[in-house]
C-alpha positions as protocol buffer text, in pm:
chain_id: "A"
residue {
  index: 1
  type: MET
  ca { x: 3703 y: -603 z: -4493 }
}
residue {
  index: 2
  type: SER
  ca { x: 3326 y: -617 z: -4438 }
}
residue {
  index: 3
  type: ALA
  ca { x: 3116 y: -307 z: -4377 }
}
residue {
  index: 4
  type: ALA
  ca { x: 3062 y: -420 z: -4018 }
}
residue {
  index: 5
  type: GLY
  ca { x: 3434 y: -471 z: -3968 }
}
residue {
  index: 6
  type: TRP
  ca { x: 3505 y: -129 z: -4115 }
}
residue {
  index: 7
  type: SER
  ca { x: 3270 y: 49 z: -3875 }
}
residue {
  index: 8
  type: GLU
  ca { x: 3422 y: -134 z: -3579 }
}
residue {
  index: 9
  type: ALA
  ca { x: 3778 y: -58 z: -3688 }
}
residue {
  index: 10
  type: ILE
  ca { x: 3713 y: 314 z: -3741 }
}
residue {
  index: 11
  type: PRO
  ca { x: 3542 y: 479 z: -3443 }
}
residue {
  index: 12
  type: VAL
  ca { x: 3251 y: 703 z: -3532 }
}
residue {
  index: 13
  type: LYS
  ca { x: 3320 y: 1068 z: -3475 }
}
residue {
  index: 14
  type: TRP
  ca { x: 3063 y: 1339 z: -3424 }
}
residue {
  index: 15
  type: ALA
  ca { x: 3066 y: 1705 z: -3525 }
}
residue {
  index: 16
  type: ARG
  ca { x: 2833 y: 2000 z: -3532 }
}
residue {
  index: 17
  type: ALA
  ca { x: 2586 y: 2003 z: -3818 }
}
residue {
  index: 18
  type: THR
  ca { x: 2597 y: 2295 z: -4057 }
}
residue {
  index: 19
  type: LYS
  ca { x: 2224 y: 2364 z: -4033 }
}
residue {
  index: 20
  type: VAL
  ca { x: 2216 y: 2481 z: -3673 }
}
residue {
  index: 21
  type: ILE
  ca { x: 2278 y: 2822 z: -3519 }
}
residue {
  index: 22
  type: ALA
  ca { x: 2432 y: 2846 z: -3172 }
}
residue {
  index: 23
  type: ARG
  ca { x: 2423 y: 3173 z: -2981 }
}
residue {
  index: 24
  type: ARG
  ca { x: 2497 y: 3289 z: -2629 }
}
residue {
  index: 25
  type: VAL
  ca { x: 2185 y: 3455 z: -2488 }
}
residue {
  index: 26
  type: ALA
  ca { x: 2164 y: 3579 z: -2130 }
}
residue {
  index: 27
  type: GLY
  ca { x: 2460 y: 3362 z: -2031 }
}
residue {
  index: 28
  type: GLU
  ca { x: 2326 y: 3042 z: -2189 }
}
residue {
  index: 29
  type: THR
  ca { x: 2399 y: 2864 z: -2516 }
}
residue {
  index: 30
  type: VAL
  ca { x: 2089 y: 2836 z: -2733 }
}
residue {
  index: 31
  type: LEU
  ca { x: 2071 y: 2609 z: -3039 }
}
residue {
  index: 32
  type: VAL
  ca { x: 1832 y: 2679 z: -3326 }
}
residue {
  index: 33
  type: PRO
  ca { x: 1817 y: 2400 z: -3586 }
}
residue {
  index: 34
  type: LEU
  ca { x: 1745 y: 2560 z: -3922 }
}
residue {
  index: 35
  type: ASP
  ca { x: 1555 y: 2255 z: -4048 }
}
residue {
  index: 36
  type: SER
  ca { x: 1298 y: 2254 z: -3768 }
}
residue {
  index: 37
  type: HIS
  ca { x: 948 y: 2341 z: -3880 }
}
residue {
  index: 38
  type: ALA
  ca { x: 640 y: 2397 z: -3671 }
}
residue {
  index: 39
  type: SER
  ca { x: 356 y: 2152 z: -3733 }
}
residue {
  index: 40
  type: ASP
  ca { x: 107 y: 2443 z: -3744 }
}
residue {
  index: 41
  type: PRO
  ca { x: 155 y: 2635 z: -4074 }
}
residue {
  index: 42
  type: GLU
  ca { x: 24 y: 2953 z: -3908 }
}
residue {
  index: 43
  type: PHE
  ca { x: 302 y: 2939 z: -3646 }
}
residue {
  index: 44
  type: LYS
  ca { x: 623 y: 3088 z: -3784 }
}
residue {
  index: 45
  type: GLY
  ca { x: 846 y: 3031 z: -3481 }
}
residue {
  index: 46
  type: ALA
  ca { x: 1152 y: 2812 z: -3452 }
}
residue {
  index: 47
  type: ARG
  ca { x: 1234 y: 2557 z: -3185 }
}
residue {
  index: 48
  type: LEU
  ca { x: 1504 y: 2663 z: -2939 }
}
residue {
  index: 49
  type: TYR
  ca { x: 1721 y: 2430 z: -2732 }
}
residue {
  index: 50
  type: VAL
  ca { x: 1910 y: 2556 z: -2427 }
}
residue {
  index: 51
  type: LEU
  ca { x: 2224 y: 2368 z: -2324 }
}
residue {
  index: 52
  type: ASN
  ca { x: 2323 y: 2316 z: -1962 }
}
residue {
  index: 53
  type: GLU
  ca { x: 2682 y: 2361 z: -1845 }
}
residue {
  index: 54
  type: THR
  ca { x: 2799 y: 2014 z: -1950 }
}
residue {
  index: 55
  type: GLY
  ca { x: 2612 y: 2046 z: -2279 }
}
residue {
  index: 56
  type: GLU
  ca { x: 2788 y: 2376 z: -2348 }
}
residue {
  index: 57
  type: PHE
  ca { x: 3123 y: 2214 z: -2273 }
}
residue {
  index: 58
  type: LEU
  ca { x: 3057 y: 1920 z: -2505 }
}
residue {
  index: 59
  type: TRP
  ca { x: 2922 y: 2154 z: -2776 }
}
residue {
  index: 60
  type: SER
  ca { x: 3245 y: 2355 z: -2761 }
}
residue {
  index: 61
  type: LEU
  ca { x: 3444 y: 2035 z: -2823 }
}
residue {
  index: 62
  type: LEU
  ca { x: 3236 y: 1947 z: -3129 }
}
residue {
  index: 63
  type: ASP
  ca { x: 3390 y: 2229 z: -3333 }
}
residue {
  index: 64
  type: SER
  ca { x: 3598 y: 1945 z: -3476 }
}
residue {
  index: 65
  type: PRO
  ca { x: 3502 y: 1577 z: -3513 }
}
residue {
  index: 66
  type: ARG
  ca { x: 3537 y: 1377 z: -3192 }
}
residue {
  index: 67
  type: SER
  ca { x: 3453 y: 1025 z: -3081 }
}
residue {
  index: 68
  type: VAL
  ca { x: 3237 y: 938 z: -2782 }
}
residue {
  index: 69
  type: THR
  ca { x: 3554 y: 827 z: -2602 }
}
residue {
  index: 70
  type: GLU
  ca { x: 3730 y: 1158 z: -2668 }
}
residue {
  index: 71
  type: LEU
  ca { x: 3429 y: 1357 z: -2550 }
}
residue {
  index: 72
  type: ALA
  ca { x: 3387 y: 1143 z: -2237 }
}
residue {
  index: 73
  type: ARG
  ca { x: 3756 y: 1168 z: -2154 }
}
residue {
  index: 74
  type: ASN
  ca { x: 3738 y: 1548 z: -2173 }
}
residue {
  index: 75
  type: LEU
  ca { x: 3418 y: 1549 z: -1969 }
}
residue {
  index: 76
  type: THR
  ca { x: 3583 y: 1352 z: -1686 }
}
residue {
  index: 77
  type: ARG
  ca { x: 3876 y: 1595 z: -1689 }
}
residue {
  index: 78
  type: GLU
  ca { x: 3652 y: 1902 z: -1670 }
}
residue {
  index: 79
  type: PHE
  ca { x: 3384 y: 1771 z: -1431 }
}
residue {
  index: 80
  type: VAL
  ca { x: 3401 y: 1527 z: -1143 }
}
residue {
  index: 81
  type: THR
  ca { x: 3236 y: 1220 z: -1294 }
}
residue {
  index: 82
  type: ALA
  ca { x: 3312 y: 853 z: -1343 }
}
residue {
  index: 83
  type: GLU
  ca { x: 3420 y: 733 z: -1686 }
}
residue {
  index: 84
  type: ASP
  ca { x: 3120 y: 502 z: -1739 }
}
residue {
  index: 85
  type: ARG
  ca { x: 2880 y: 781 z: -1638 }
}
residue {
  index: 86
  type: ALA
  ca { x: 3057 y: 1024 z: -1873 }
}
residue {
  index: 87
  type: ILE
  ca { x: 3026 y: 781 z: -2165 }
}
residue {
  index: 88
  type: ALA
  ca { x: 2654 y: 730 z: -2096 }
}
residue {
  index: 89
  type: ASP
  ca { x: 2598 y: 1107 z: -2067 }
}
residue {
  index: 90
  type: VAL
  ca { x: 2788 y: 1177 z: -2390 }
}
residue {
  index: 91
  type: GLU
  ca { x: 2591 y: 911 z: -2579 }
}
residue {
  index: 92
  type: THR
  ca { x: 2260 y: 1053 z: -2451 }
}
residue {
  index: 93
  type: PHE
  ca { x: 2368 y: 1407 z: -2544 }
}
residue {
  index: 94
  type: LEU
  ca { x: 2475 y: 1308 z: -2895 }
}
residue {
  index: 95
  type: VAL
  ca { x: 2155 y: 1116 z: -2966 }
}
residue {
  index: 96
  type: ALA
  ca { x: 1944 y: 1411 z: -2847 }
}
residue {
  index: 97
  type: LEU
  ca { x: 2139 y: 1655 z: -3065 }
}
residue {
  index: 98
  type: ARG
  ca { x: 2132 y: 1416 z: -3361 }
}
residue {
  index: 99
  type: ASP
  ca { x: 1755 y: 1391 z: -3329 }
}
residue {
  index: 100
  type: ILE
  ca { x: 1717 y: 1770 z: -3364 }
}
residue {
  index: 101
  type: GLY
  ca { x: 1972 y: 1792 z: -3645 }
}
residue {
  index: 102
  type: ALA
  ca { x: 2241 y: 1971 z: -3444 }
}
residue {
  index: 103
  type: VAL
  ca { x: 2518 y: 1709 z: -3483 }
}
residue {
  index: 104
  type: ARG
  ca { x: 2608 y: 1451 z: -3742 }
}
residue {
  index: 105
  type: GLU
  ca { x: 2812 y: 1135 z: -3753 }
}
residue {
  index: 106
  type: MET
  ca { x: 3139 y: 1171 z: -3941 }
}
residue {
  index: 107
  type: THR
  ca { x: 3304 y: 881 z: -4115 }
}
residue {
  index: 108
  type: ARG
  ca { x: 3597 y: 865 z: -4348 }
}
residue {
  index: 109
  type: GLY
  ca { x: 3360 y: 884 z: -4645 }
}
residue {
  index: 110
  type: ASN
  ca { x: 3159 y: 1192 z: -4541 }
}
residue {
  index: 111
  type: GLY
  ca { x: 3404 y: 1463 z: -4460 }
}
residue {
  index: 112
  type: GLU
  ca { x: 3674 y: 1343 z: -4229 }
}
């Protein structure tokens, strides 16, 4: 089976990255990626990311690897939203979290 065929046959799953801290602060979930560095060497702060209600829900599901389809299905069950909208929202959410190092793609070869 080709590499392309393999990736199509096995859906990509996503999970929380190990280098991110999530905490509830004042009723909101805040993510702090441990690998984020300020561009100014004099600034010692970290970047914080606050999740909205749907983001918190999806984050809670990512405690174990899940596919976009699984996440979208759960999103439509929890919130009133169409399936195609849920898939688009989940994909946008995962890309944003991947870009800050908060989630990672899981495949059979890297931990699943």
